[in-house]
N, C-alpha and C positions, 0 to 999 in steps of 0.2 A: 504494500500500500504506500503510495508516494504522495498523492494529493487528494484532498476532499474539497470538491466545489472550487477548485483552482488554488486552494491554499495548501501549504505543506501539511500533510497529515500529522506530523510530529507536533506542530504548534497547537493543533486542536486536541489531539489525544493526551498530550501531557497535562492539560487542564483537568481531565478526568482523573488521572493518576495522582496529581497534586492534591486534589480534593478527597478522593476516595481512600487513598492509603492512610493518611492521618485520621480521617473520620473512622475508618474501620479499626485502627489501632486504639483510638480513644474509647470507642464503644466496646471493644474487646476487653479493655482494662475495666471498664464499668461493669461488664457482665461477669468478669472474674471476681470482682470484689463485692458486688451487690446482688444477692440472690433474686431480689424482686425485679431488678433490671434484666437479669439473665432470663427469667421466666417470660418477660415481655419481648425481649430484643434478640435472643440468641439466633433465631432463624433469619432475621433481617441481617444481622451481623455476618452470619455465615454466607448468605447470598451476596452481600456487598463485597466480602472478602474474595469470593470466587470470581466475581466480575472484575475486581482489581487484579487478581492473578491472571486473568485472560488479557486485560488491557495493557499490563506492564510490558510483556514482550512485544506486543504490537507497537507500543510507543517506542521501545528501544529500536526495533527494526526500522521504523519510519525515521527515527533519528539518524540511523546510518545512511539512509538515502539522502537526508538533508545535509549531513556532513559532506557527502560526496559532491553535492551541488555547491556548497559554500567553499570548499577547499579546506586544507589543513590549517589548524591553529592550535597553540598550546591550550587555550581555554576550552576549545571544543573537544580536544583529546581528553582533557581532565574530566569534562562533563560526561563524555562517552564512557570512560572507565568507571566512573561512579555509577552511572545509569545502568550499566551492565550487571552490577551487583544487587540492585534493588529487588530483582526477581527472587533472590534467595531469601531476603528478609520477608517479603510478602508470602512466599511459599511456606516459610516457617510459621508465619502468623496464621495462615489458613489451616495448617496442620494442627496447631494448638487450639484453634477455635473448633475444629472437628472433635478433638478430644474433650474440650469443654462441653460441646453439644452432647457427646456420649454420656458424660457425667450428668448432664441435665436430664437426658432421657431416663437414665437409671433412677435418678431421684424422683422424677415424675411418675414412674411406675411403682413407687413405694419402696424401692430398695434403698438400703443405707449405703452411704459412701464414706469410707474412712476419712477422718480429718486430714491425715497425712497425705492421702491421695489427692484430696481437694486442694491442699496447700501446694503440692508439687505442680499440679495442673495450673493452678492460679499463678504461680511463679513463672512457669514456662510461658503462659499467655502474656504476662506482663513483660517478660524479657523479650519475646518476639515483637510485641507491640512497641516497646521502647526502641528496639533496633530498627523497626520500620519507620518510626517517627524521625529518628536521627538520620537515617539514610535518605529518607524523603526530603528532609531539609537540605542535606548536603548536595543531593542531585539537583534539587530546585535552585539552590543558591548558585551552584556552578553553572547551571544553564542560564540563569539570569545574568551572571557575569559575562558569559560567552556571548549572549545576545545584546546586552545593554551596557556592558562595562565601558566600551569606548565612547558611547553616547554620553553617559553620565560624566566621564572624566573630561570630555571635550567641552562641556558647558562652562561658560565663564560667568563670573558674577556681574550682574548688570543692575545697578541701583535703580530704584523706582524713579524714573525721570519723566519729563513731559514728552508728549508724542513727537515734538519737533526734535528733541535731543535723541530720541530712540531712532528716528529716521535719518540721522546724520550719516553722511557718506564716509565718515572716518570710522573705521572698524573699532578703534580703541578710544573713541571719544568719551570723555567723562562729562557728566551733566554739569553745565555752567562753565565749562572751560572752552577756550578757543584754541584752534590749532597753533602749535608753536611755529614761529617763523625764524 
């Protein structure tokens, strides 16, 4: 997949992953720590985690296509390397949510679950969720730097001046000053 409606697919798909991965991680932590939330949300969290798992490699692959179109740069290479690891965190999160759902099913059927098992599953869910949150941030931040880093650093401070001063033909004109002669 290279483009969607004329736009690079990576630009559109990454927004799904940037939203869904952290949302899934936060909801998974909530389900691991709060039984009432787990009873209401576990199936939604499992569904969203699987959707995220499917979208993550699609986003990575479309990023490879975009990288080839843009050409090599250190920022894009760093973003690519980080992006290629996100699938492992999301897969771990999905796996731990499946185990948490199994614990939920067991409890819903009236079976007891040992506190130690519950604690281990909860810790695994939290660890996978934190790893997903951290890696999502790292991938997103590196992508933002790759896309916008040169734009942000190229901006110059421009004081709030009158329209006449802002339209000055002098590129470095300062409000209220006249060109040096």
